[in-house]
C-alpha positions in Angstrom: 114.9 73.2 74.7 117.4 76.1 74.6 118.5 77.5 78.0 117.3 81.0 77.0 113.8 79.7 76.3 113.7 77.8 79.6 114.8 80.8 81.5 112.0 82.9 79.9 109.2 80.4 80.1 109.9 77.8 82.8 111.6 80.1 85.3 109.9 83.3 84.1 106.4 84.1 82.9 107.2 84.3 79.2 109.0 86.9 77.1 107.6 90.3 76.5 107.3 91.4 72.9 110.2 93.6 71.7 112.5 92.8 74.6 115.9 91.3 73.8 116.6 87.8 75.1 118.9 87.5 78.0 122.5 86.7 76.9 123.3 84.8 80.1 120.1 83.1 81.2 121.3 82.1 84.7 122.8 85.5 85.4 119.5 87.1 84.3 117.6 85.0 86.8 119.9 85.8 89.7 120.1 89.5 88.9 116.3 89.7 89.5 116.8 89.3 93.2 118.2 92.8 93.5 115.5 94.4 91.3 112.3 92.9 92.5 109.7 95.5 93.7 107.4 94.0 96.3 105.0 96.9 95.9 104.7 97.8 92.3 102.4 100.6 91.4 99.2 98.5 90.6 99.5 96.9 94.1 100.7 99.9 96.1 97.5 101.8 95.6 95.2 99.2 97.0 93.8 99.3 100.6 95.6 97.4 103.3 94.0 94.5 105.3 93.1 96.9 108.2 90.8 98.9 105.9 89.3 95.8 104.4 88.5 94.3 107.8 86.5 97.5 108.5 84.6 96.9 105.3 84.0 93.2 106.3 82.7 94.3 109.7 80.3 96.8 108.1 79.1 94.1 105.7 78.5 91.6 108.6 76.7 94.3 110.6 74.4 95.1 107.7 73.7 91.5 107.0 72.8 91.0 110.7 70.5 94.0 110.6 68.8 92.7 107.5 68.2 89.3 109.1 66.7 90.9 112.1 64.5 93.1 110.0 63.4 90.2 107.8 62.5 88.1 110.9 60.4 90.9 112.2 58.7 91.7 108.9 58.4 88.5 107.1 55.0 89.3 105.6 56.1 92.6 104.3 59.3 91.2 102.9 57.3 88.7 100.8 54.9 91.3 99.5 54.8 91.8 95.7 57.4 94.3 94.4 59.5 94.0 97.5 63.2 93.4 96.7 64.7 90.6 98.7 68.0 88.8 98.7 70.0 91.7 97.1 73.6 91.7 98.1 74.3 94.3 100.8 76.3 97.2 99.5 79.3 96.5 101.8 79.5 93.0 100.4 79.4 94.4 96.9 82.3 96.7 97.9 84.3 93.7 99.1 83.7 91.9 95.8 84.9 95.0 94.0 88.0 95.0 96.1 88.6 91.4 95.0 88.2 92.3 91.3 90.6 95.2 91.7 93.2 93.0 93.4 93.0 90.5 90.6 93.6 93.3 88.1 96.6 94.5 90.1 98.1 91.0 90.4 97.6 90.5 86.7 99.1 93.9 85.8 102.1 93.2 88.1 102.8 89.9 86.3 102.3 91.4 82.8 104.6 94.4 83.3 107.2 92.8 85.6 110.9 92.8 84.5 111.6 90.3 87.3 109.3 87.5 86.2 111.2 84.7 88.0 110.6 86.3 91.3 107.0 87.1 90.3 106.5 83.4 89.5 107.8 82.6 93.0 105.2 84.9 94.5 102.5 82.9 92.7 104.1 79.6 93.8 104.1 80.6 97.4 100.6 82.1 97.3 99.4 78.7 96.0 101.4 76.8 98.6 99.8 78.9 101.4 96.4 78.8 99.6 93.3 80.6 100.7 90.0 80.8 98.8 87.4 83.4 98.1 84.8 80.6 98.2 84.7 81.7 101.8 82.9 85.0 101.9 85.0 86.4 104.7 88.1 86.1 102.5 86.7 87.8 99.4 88.0 91.3 100.1 91.2 90.1 101.9 92.5 87.7 99.3 94.6 90.2 97.4 95.9 91.8 100.6 97.0 88.3 101.8 99.3 87.8 98.8 100.5 91.4 98.7 101.2 91.7 102.5 102.2 88.2 103.6 103.9 86.7 100.5 105.4 89.5 98.4 107.5 91.1 101.1 109.0 87.8 102.2 109.6 86.0 98.9 113.3 86.8 99.0 113.6 86.4 102.8 113.5 83.3 105.0 110.8 80.7 105.0 110.3 81.3 108.7 109.5 84.9 108.2 107.0 84.1 105.5 105.4 81.4 107.6 105.0 83.9 110.5 103.4 86.5 108.2 101.1 84.0 106.6 99.8 82.4 109.7 99.1 85.7 111.4 97.4 87.3 108.4 93.6 87.9 108.9 92.8 86.2 105.6 94.4 82.9 106.8 92.9 83.2 110.3 89.5 83.7 108.8 89.8 81.2 106.0 90.8 78.3 108.4 88.4 79.4 111.2 91.2 80.2 113.7 89.5 83.5 114.5 86.7 81.5 116.2 88.8 79.0 118.0 88.5 79.2 121.8 90.4 77.2 124.4 87.8 75.2 126.5 89.9 75.9 129.5 90.5 79.5 128.8 88.9 82.2 130.9 86.2 82.9 128.3 85.7 79.2 127.5 85.3 78.3 131.2 82.7 81.1 131.7 80.8 79.9 128.7 80.8 76.3 129.9 79.3 77.4 133.2 76.5 79.0 131.3 75.9 75.9 129.2 77.4 77.5 126.1 80.5 75.6 125.4 83.0 77.2 123.1 84.9 74.9 120.8 88.5 74.4 119.8 89.0 74.6 116.0 91.9 72.5 114.6 91.8 73.6 111.0 94.7 76.0 111.0 96.9 73.7 113.1 96.2 70.7 110.8 96.9 72.6 107.6 100.1 74.2 108.9 101.4 70.7 109.7 100.0 68.9 106.6 100.3 71.5 103.9 102.4 74.5 105.0 105.3 72.8 106.7 105.9 69.1 107.4 103.7 67.5 104.7 101.5 64.4 104.9 102.9 61.2 106.3 105.7 63.0 108.0 105.3 61.6 111.5 103.0 63.9 113.3 99.9 62.5 115.0 96.3 63.6 115.7 97.5 64.4 119.2 100.1 66.8 117.8 97.3 68.6 115.8 95.2 69.0 118.9 98.0 70.3 121.0 99.1 72.7 118.3 95.5 73.9 118.0 95.5 74.6 121.8 98.8 76.5 121.5 97.2 78.6 118.7 94.2 79.7 120.7 94.3 83.4 121.2 95.5 84.1 117.7 92.6 85.9 116.2 91.4 88.9 114.2 90.6 92.2 115.9 88.3 94.8 114.5 85.3 92.6 113.7 83.6 93.1 117.1 82.7 89.4 117.5 83.9 88.7 121.0 83.9 90.9 124.2 87.5 89.8 124.7 88.4 91.7 121.5 86.7 95.0 122.3 89.2 97.8 121.6 91.5 95.6 119.5 92.6 97.2 116.2 91.7 95.6 112.9 94.2 92.9 112.1 96.0 90.1 113.9 95.3 90.2 117.6 96.4 88.0 120.5 93.5 87.6 122.9 94.7 86.1 126.2 91.2 85.4 127.6 90.6 82.8 124.9 94.0 81.1 125.1 94.2 77.6 126.5 96.5 77.7 129.4 99.3 75.2 130.1 102.3 73.7 128.5 102.0 71.8 125.2 103.9 68.7 123.9 104.2 68.7 120.1 106.3 66.3 118.0 107.9 65.1 121.3 109.0 68.6 122.4 107.6 70.5 125.4 106.5 74.1 124.9 106.1 75.8 128.2 105.9 79.4 126.8 103.0 81.5 127.9 100.5 83.2 125.7 101.2 84.2 122.1 104.8 83.1 122.2 103.8 79.4 122.6 102.4 78.9 119.1 105.2 81.1 117.7 107.8 78.8 119.2 106.2 75.9 117.5 106.1 77.7 114.2 109.8 78.6 114.5 110.7 74.9 114.9 108.4 73.8 112.1 110.0 76.4 109.8 113.4 74.6 109.9 112.3 71.0 110.5 113.9 68.4 108.1 110.4 67.3 107.0 109.6 70.8 106.1 112.8 71.1 104.0 111.9 68.0 102.1 108.3 69.0 101.6 109.3 72.4 100.2 112.1 71.0 98.1 109.7 68.4 96.6 107.1 71.1 95.6 109.8 73.4 94.1 111.2 70.5 92.1 107.8 69.6 90.8 107.1 73.1 89.8 110.4 73.9 88.1 111.4 70.5 86.7 108.8 67.7 86.4 105.5 66.4 87.6 107.4 63.5 89.1 110.1 65.5 91.0 113.6 64.3 90.3 115.0 62.8 93.5 118.5 64.3 93.0 117.0 67.8 92.6 114.8 67.3 95.7 117.9 66.3 97.7 119.9 69.3 96.5 117.2 71.7 97.4 116.6 70.1 100.7 120.3 70.5 101.6 120.2 74.1 100.6 117.2 74.7 102.7 118.6 73.1 105.8 122.1 74.4 105.6 120.9 78.0 105.2 118.2 77.8 107.9 115.4 78.2 105.4 117.0 81.2 103.5 114.9 81.2 100.3 117.4 82.9 98.0 119.9 80.2 98.9 117.3 77.6 97.8 116.5 79.5 94.6 120.2 79.7 93.7 120.5 75.9 94.2 117.5 75.6 91.9 119.1 77.7 89.2 122.4 75.9 89.3 120.9 72.5 89.3 120.9 70.7 85.9 117.4 69.1 86.2 115.2 72.2 85.5 117.3 72.9 82.4 117.2 69.3 81.1 113.8 67.8 82.1 111.0 67.5 79.7 108.5 70.3 79.4 106.0 71.2 82.1 102.3 71.9 81.1 101.3 75.4 81.8 98.4 76.1 84.1 95.7 78.5 82.8 97.2 81.4 84.8 100.7 80.7 83.3 99.4 80.3 79.8 97.3 83.4 79.8 100.0 85.6 81.4 102.5 84.2 78.8 100.2 84.9 75.9 99.4 88.5 77.1 103.0 89.4 77.8 104.0 88.1 74.4 101.5 90.3 72.6 102.5 93.4 74.5 99.5 93.7 76.9 100.7 95.4 80.2 97.4 95.5 82.1 93.8 94.4 82.0 90.7 95.7 83.8 90.1 93.7 86.9 86.7 92.4 85.8 88.2 91.3 82.5 91.0 89.5 84.1 88.8 87.9 86.8 86.4 86.7 84.1 89.1 85.3 81.8 90.7 83.2 84.6 87.3 82.0 85.7 86.6 80.9 82.1 89.9 79.2 81.8 89.3 77.1 85.0 91.7 78.7 87.4 89.9 81.6 89.1 92.4 83.7 91.0 92.6 82.9 94.7 89.8 80.3 94.4 91.2 76.8 94.6 88.9 74.0 95.7 90.8 73.3 98.9 93.6 74.6 101.2 96.0 72.4 99.2 95.8 75.0 96.4 95.7 74.4 92.6 97.4 71.2 91.2 100.8 71.6 89.7 100.6 68.6 87.3 99.6 68.2 83.7 96.5 65.9 84.1 94.7 68.6 86.0 95.0 71.1 83.1 95.4 69.2 79.8 91.8 68.0 79.2 90.1 68.6 75.9 87.6 71.1 77.3 90.4 73.1 79.0 92.4 73.2 75.8 89.3 74.4 73.9 88.9 77.2 76.3 92.4 78.3 75.7 91.9 78.3 72.0 88.9 80.5 72.4 90.9 83.0 74.5 93.8 82.8 72.0 91.5 83.8 69.2 90.2 86.8 71.2 93.7 87.9 72.0 94.7 87.6 68.4 91.8 89.7 67.3 92.8 92.5 69.7 96.5 92.3 68.8 95.9 92.2 65.0 99.1 94.2 64.3 101.4 91.8 66.0 103.6 89.9 63.5 103.4 86.2 64.7 106.3 85.2 62.5 108.7 87.6 64.2 107.2 87.1 67.6 107.6 83.3 67.6 111.4 83.6 67.7 111.3 86.1 70.5 109.0 84.0 72.7 110.9 80.7 72.1 114.4 81.5 71.1 116.1 78.3 69.8 113.1 76.2 70.8 110.5 76.7 68.1 109.6 73.5 66.3 109.5 73.3 62.6 105.8 72.2 62.7 104.8 75.4 64.5 107.0 77.5 62.3 105.4 76.0 59.2 101.8 76.4 60.5 102.4 80.1 61.2 103.9 80.6 57.7 100.9 78.9 56.1 98.3 80.9 58.0 95.8 82.8 55.8 96.1 86.0 57.8 98.2 87.6 60.5 95.4 87.2 63.0 95.2 83.5 62.3 98.9 83.1 62.5 99.0 84.8 65.9 96.1 82.6 67.2 98.0 79.5 66.0 101.1 80.6 67.8 99.2 81.2 71.1 97.7 77.8 70.8 100.9 76.0 69.7 102.5 73.2 71.8 105.3 75.6 72.7 102.9 78.1 74.3 101.0 75.3 76.2 104.2 74.1 77.8 107.1 75.6 79.6 
């Protein structure tokens, strides 16, 4: 595959119709670092996490009131003509915020002239995955990506890690907001009253297993438990759930009354810091740990080169990570300069990648949020809704099944219908410069109409892969 096509499609998000191809593909990728806008217009106008937490608090309060009312009036609630089970208005508002955020994310990807960095945002958002399957996360999912990922995509891994693990969406998704040290002041008082409060290990486990070191990297269950104890006190203010949080503003809050006192030993190192700084010290060490470097290098190599990450590329990226202290642009530069992403076989596009590539290619610059959310749901990759904290898979077998391909063909036909004036013959060369197969070229030439030709192009092997 020609380098220009690889730069546009493997490193980027696909060419935009009418734009000239980059003359120097590697220079084009590097130059994007200085032009990336972390807050493009579609995203800048959305509410921040603090506002969304207030909406979540209102929704929970209304749900609590409804439950109390239903309990007191069960007979009336069951009477003919009485509406029951309707979604409270605040929860509908949070759902609308999710839909708006999906539209903003899609618009940013479609209009971006820094598509390599935009792809990296999507990569990291999937690495630090959250899911709107959890109702508390629905309204906050977009803010998580826009506040914790985008501003740090060209910074250090450590800075991104700190922002991610403190963001309310992550704290709520992995139940850290309800984790209370059994030996904390609040935990001890609760135990005296026979109401023991529990330690939750979800965030600690996923930080070690997914966000930093990776599986089978040498940490133990004891390390998970100790890290969970260090993390107690990291919670979300503004939801009015605990007396210890009264007066806390909406967002990340450190609550000393629920922090487990004492020093912790994690991965053989003693952490004697007090309070909030204890877990932060652990995070800082994890951010530059050799196992973290290898884990991140492996995932980047898989994403940009091959489903089976080339060992030489993994080693090269790992060295760049360690020698720079986790400076992400240094790792990206090593990725661009490495031969493997430019010489490996094609990667199969995920539904998100395929749809964004098809829409960019046909000149679409934005979609209504509801349209975008529905389309990605239909394609099997709903935005911010993976099945687990591990995120969506990044390998072909997860996306190349017959049913998944049929869905893409259906969407390709709809796009072609709406972009009837686009000349597929001319567009093909722009989307895949120097990389269009003779079979695809011939199929487009033989098409019975311009609409059919465009649908064939959008469903061609070149469009399915990058």
